[in-house]
C-alpha positions in Angstrom: 99.9 83.1 104.7 99.1 83.9 101.1 96.8 86.7 102.1 99.5 88.2 104.3 102.1 88.2 101.5 99.5 89.6 99.1 98.8 92.4 101.6 102.4 93.3 101.9 102.8 93.3 98.1 99.7 95.6 97.7 101.0 98.0 100.4 104.4 98.1 98.6 102.7 98.7 95.3 100.6 101.6 96.7 103.7 103.1 98.3 105.6 102.8 95.0 102.7 104.5 93.2 102.7 107.6 95.3 106.4 108.3 95.7 107.8 110.8 93.2 110.3 108.3 91.7 107.5 105.9 91.1 104.2 106.7 89.3 104.0 110.1 91.2 100.3 109.7 91.9 100.5 111.6 95.2 98.5 114.7 93.8 95.8 112.4 92.5 95.7 110.6 95.9 95.2 113.9 97.7 92.4 114.9 95.4 90.7 111.5 96.0 91.1 111.9 99.8 89.7 115.5 99.7 86.7 114.3 97.6 86.0 111.3 99.7 86.4 112.9 103.1 83.0 114.6 103.2 81.3 111.3 102.1 83.1 109.4 104.8 82.1 112.0 107.4 78.5 111.8 106.4 78.5 108.0 106.7 80.2 108.1 110.1 77.6 110.7 111.2 74.8 108.4 110.1 76.3 105.5 111.8 76.7 107.5 115.0 73.0 108.5 114.8 71.9 104.8 114.3 74.1 103.7 117.3 72.7 106.5 119.4 69.1 105.6 118.6 69.8 101.9 119.4 71.4 102.9 122.7 68.3 105.0 123.6 66.0 102.1 122.8 68.2 99.7 124.8 68.1 102.0 127.8 64.4 102.4 127.6 64.0 98.6 127.4 66.3 98.0 130.4 64.4 100.6 132.4 61.1 98.9 131.4 62.5 95.5 132.6 63.7 96.8 135.9 60.2 98.3 136.6 58.6 94.9 136.1 
């Protein structure tokens, strides 16, 4: 329950930080998102490659087991 309340408080604090009447950090948040987006895209791409390789290995192993 404490974690849930803490989560709501953190979301409210983040919302208050980006609204113009609050800390007005919205332009900084956009710069952070623009800078972090390519990094996130690379990480997602690497994860997709790893999952694809694992899937190919699993299919090859399953095919090998069905032949035996």
